[in-house]
Jmol script that loads the backbone (N, CA, C; Angstrom):
load data "model"
ATOM      1  N   UNK A   1      -8.139 -10.985  23.210  1.00  0.00           N
ATOM      2  CA  UNK A   1      -8.618 -10.506  21.910  1.00  0.00           C
ATOM      3  C   UNK A   1      -9.607 -11.524  21.329  1.00  0.00           C
ATOM      4  N   UNK A   2     -10.783 -11.068  20.978  1.00  0.00           N
ATOM      5  CA  UNK A   2     -11.786 -11.975  20.418  1.00  0.00           C
ATOM      6  C   UNK A   2     -11.493 -12.235  18.944  1.00  0.00           C
ATOM      7  N   UNK A   3     -12.144 -13.261  18.401  1.00  0.00           N
ATOM      8  CA  UNK A   3     -11.923 -13.598  16.996  1.00  0.00           C
ATOM      9  C   UNK A   3     -12.305 -12.451  16.076  1.00  0.00           C
ATOM     10  N   UNK A   4     -13.423 -11.772  16.416  1.00  0.00           N
ATOM     11  CA  UNK A   4     -13.889 -10.666  15.576  1.00  0.00           C
ATOM     12  C   UNK A   4     -12.869  -9.527  15.570  1.00  0.00           C
ATOM     13  N   UNK A   5     -12.358  -9.187  16.752  1.00  0.00           N
ATOM     14  CA  UNK A   5     -11.363  -8.116  16.841  1.00  0.00           C
ATOM     15  C   UNK A   5     -10.107  -8.485  16.053  1.00  0.00           C
ATOM     16  N   UNK A   6      -9.725  -9.752  16.146  1.00  0.00           N
ATOM     17  CA  UNK A   6      -8.529 -10.195  15.432  1.00  0.00           C
ATOM     18  C   UNK A   6      -8.740 -10.075  13.921  1.00  0.00           C
ATOM     19  N   UNK A   7      -9.934 -10.438  13.452  1.00  0.00           N
ATOM     20  CA  UNK A   7     -10.229 -10.333  12.017  1.00  0.00           C
ATOM     21  C   UNK A   7     -10.161  -8.885  11.552  1.00  0.00           C
ATOM     22  N   UNK A   8     -10.729  -7.987  12.349  1.00  0.00           N
ATOM     23  CA  UNK A   8     -10.711  -6.568  11.985  1.00  0.00           C
ATOM     24  C   UNK A   8      -9.288  -6.030  11.964  1.00  0.00           C
ATOM     25  N   UNK A   9      -8.474  -6.476  12.920  1.00  0.00           N
ATOM     26  CA  UNK A   9      -7.085  -6.028  12.969  1.00  0.00           C
ATOM     27  C   UNK A   9      -6.335  -6.518  11.734  1.00  0.00           C
ATOM     28  N   UNK A  10      -6.581  -7.788  11.361  1.00  0.00           N
ATOM     29  CA  UNK A  10      -5.913  -8.358  10.188  1.00  0.00           C
ATOM     30  C   UNK A  10      -6.328  -7.597   8.929  1.00  0.00           C
ATOM     31  N   UNK A  11      -7.607  -7.211   8.863  1.00  0.00           N
ATOM     32  CA  UNK A  11      -8.099  -6.468   7.706  1.00  0.00           C
ATOM     33  C   UNK A  11      -7.413  -5.106   7.620  1.00  0.00           C
ATOM     34  N   UNK A  12      -7.295  -4.431   8.767  1.00  0.00           N
ATOM     35  CA  UNK A  12      -6.618  -3.130   8.795  1.00  0.00           C
ATOM     36  C   UNK A  12      -5.168  -3.282   8.362  1.00  0.00           C
ATOM     37  N   UNK A  13      -4.513  -4.351   8.810  1.00  0.00           N
ATOM     38  CA  UNK A  13      -3.116  -4.590   8.464  1.00  0.00           C
ATOM     39  C   UNK A  13      -2.983  -4.806   6.958  1.00  0.00           C
ATOM     40  N   UNK A  14      -3.927  -5.556   6.392  1.00  0.00           N
ATOM     41  CA  UNK A  14      -3.873  -5.825   4.958  1.00  0.00           C
ATOM     42  C   UNK A  14      -4.113  -4.543   4.166  1.00  0.00           C
ATOM     43  N   UNK A  15      -5.056  -3.727   4.637  1.00  0.00           N
ATOM     44  CA  UNK A  15      -5.322  -2.445   3.976  1.00  0.00           C
ATOM     45  C   UNK A  15      -4.080  -1.558   4.016  1.00  0.00           C
ATOM     46  N   UNK A  16      -3.377  -1.568   5.151  1.00  0.00           N
ATOM     47  CA  UNK A  16      -2.169  -0.757   5.290  1.00  0.00           C
ATOM     48  C   UNK A  16      -1.109  -1.225   4.298  1.00  0.00           C
ATOM     49  N   UNK A  17      -0.950  -2.546   4.165  1.00  0.00           N
ATOM     50  CA  UNK A  17       0.035  -3.087   3.223  1.00  0.00           C
ATOM     51  C   UNK A  17      -0.348  -2.726   1.791  1.00  0.00           C
ATOM     52  N   UNK A  18      -1.641  -2.780   1.486  1.00  0.00           N
ATOM     53  CA  UNK A  18      -2.109  -2.443   0.140  1.00  0.00           C
ATOM     54  C   UNK A  18      -1.826  -0.976  -0.155  1.00  0.00           C
ATOM     55  N   UNK A  19      -2.069  -0.125   0.842  1.00  0.00           N
ATOM     56  CA  UNK A  19      -1.841   1.308   0.669  1.00  0.00           C
ATOM     57  C   UNK A  19      -0.360   1.581   0.430  1.00  0.00           C
ATOM     58  N   UNK A  20       0.516   0.910   1.190  1.00  0.00           N
ATOM     59  CA  UNK A  20       1.964   1.073   1.014  1.00  0.00           C
ATOM     60  C   UNK A  20       2.359   0.615  -0.390  1.00  0.00           C
ATOM     61  N   UNK A  21       1.776  -0.495  -0.835  1.00  0.00           N
ATOM     62  CA  UNK A  21       2.083  -1.009  -2.169  1.00  0.00           C
ATOM     63  C   UNK A  21       1.685  -0.019  -3.253  1.00  0.00           C
ATOM     64  N   UNK A  22       0.512   0.587  -3.086  1.00  0.00           N
ATOM     65  CA  UNK A  22       0.029   1.576  -4.064  1.00  0.00           C
ATOM     66  C   UNK A  22       0.936   2.798  -4.078  1.00  0.00           C
ATOM     67  N   UNK A  23       1.331   3.253  -2.891  1.00  0.00           N
ATOM     68  CA  UNK A  23       2.204   4.425  -2.798  1.00  0.00           C
ATOM     69  C   UNK A  23       3.546   4.152  -3.475  1.00  0.00           C
ATOM     70  N   UNK A  24       4.107   2.958  -3.245  1.00  0.00           N
ATOM     71  CA  UNK A  24       5.379   2.600  -3.868  1.00  0.00           C
ATOM     72  C   UNK A  24       5.231   2.531  -5.385  1.00  0.00           C
ATOM     73  N   UNK A  25       4.125   1.951  -5.846  1.00  0.00           N
ATOM     74  CA  UNK A  25       3.894   1.838  -7.285  1.00  0.00           C
ATOM     75  C   UNK A  25       3.795   3.222  -7.921  1.00  0.00           C
ATOM     76  N   UNK A  26       3.086   4.137  -7.257  1.00  0.00           N
ATOM     77  CA  UNK A  26       2.954   5.499  -7.779  1.00  0.00           C
ATOM     78  C   UNK A  26       4.309   6.197  -7.818  1.00  0.00           C
ATOM     79  N   UNK A  27       5.109   5.974  -6.774  1.00  0.00           N
ATOM     80  CA  UNK A  27       6.420   6.614  -6.715  1.00  0.00           C
ATOM     81  C   UNK A  27       7.316   6.112  -7.847  1.00  0.00           C
ATOM     82  N   UNK A  28       7.286   4.800  -8.074  1.00  0.00           N
ATOM     83  CA  UNK A  28       8.090   4.216  -9.151  1.00  0.00           C
ATOM     84  C   UNK A  28       7.611   4.743 -10.505  1.00  0.00           C
ATOM     85  N   UNK A  29       6.293   4.804 -10.686  1.00  0.00           N
ATOM     86  CA  UNK A  29       5.735   5.303 -11.946  1.00  0.00           C
ATOM     87  C   UNK A  29       6.137   6.759 -12.161  1.00  0.00           C
ATOM     88  N   UNK A  30       6.072   7.558 -11.093  1.00  0.00           N
ATOM     89  CA  UNK A  30       6.434   8.969 -11.189  1.00  0.00           C
ATOM     90  C   UNK A  30       7.907   9.127 -11.569  1.00  0.00           C
ATOM     91  N   UNK A  31       8.778   8.331 -10.929  1.00  0.00           N
ATOM     92  CA  UNK A  31      10.206   8.402 -11.240  1.00  0.00           C
ATOM     93  C   UNK A  31      10.468   7.982 -12.685  1.00  0.00           C
ATOM     94  N   UNK A  32       9.780   6.935 -13.133  1.00  0.00           N
ATOM     95  CA  UNK A  32       9.954   6.457 -14.508  1.00  0.00           C
ATOM     96  C   UNK A  32       9.538   7.531 -15.507  1.00  0.00           C
ATOM     97  N   UNK A  33       8.391   8.153 -15.272  1.00  0.00           N
ATOM     98  CA  UNK A  33       7.908   9.215 -16.164  1.00  0.00           C
ATOM     99  C   UNK A  33       8.883  10.388 -16.162  1.00  0.00           C
ATOM    100  N   UNK A  34       9.394  10.733 -14.983  1.00  0.00           N
ATOM    101  CA  UNK A  34      10.350  11.840 -14.878  1.00  0.00           C
ATOM    102  C   UNK A  34      11.616  11.532 -15.671  1.00  0.00           C
ATOM    103  N   UNK A  35      12.116  10.311 -15.546  1.00  0.00           N
ATOM    104  CA  UNK A  35      13.322   9.903 -16.269  1.00  0.00           C
ATOM    105  C   UNK A  35      13.090   9.978 -17.779  1.00  0.00           C
ATOM    106  N   UNK A  36      11.949   9.457 -18.231  1.00  0.00           N
ATOM    107  CA  UNK A  36      11.644   9.458 -19.659  1.00  0.00           C
ATOM    108  C   UNK A  36      11.437  10.878 -20.173  1.00  0.00           C
ATOM    109  N   UNK A  37      10.797  11.715 -19.357  1.00  0.00           N
ATOM    110  CA  UNK A  37      10.520  13.094 -19.758  1.00  0.00           C
ATOM    111  C   UNK A  37      11.828  13.860 -19.943  1.00  0.00           C
ATOM    112  N   UNK A  38      12.773  13.631 -19.025  1.00  0.00           N
ATOM    113  CA  UNK A  38      14.066  14.307 -19.127  1.00  0.00           C
ATOM    114  C   UNK A  38      14.923  13.564 -20.140  1.00  0.00           C
TER     115      UNK A  38
END
end "model"
wireframe off; spacefill off
backbone 0.3
color backbone group
């Protein structure tokens, strides 16, 4: 694996973690709003 390929892989991994974080945040926000609404 070349350095460039490794950098791109690390970037993809970081993007995946960011996406998971955003999804979790949205889910928590949705649950909170649902709880407050009810």
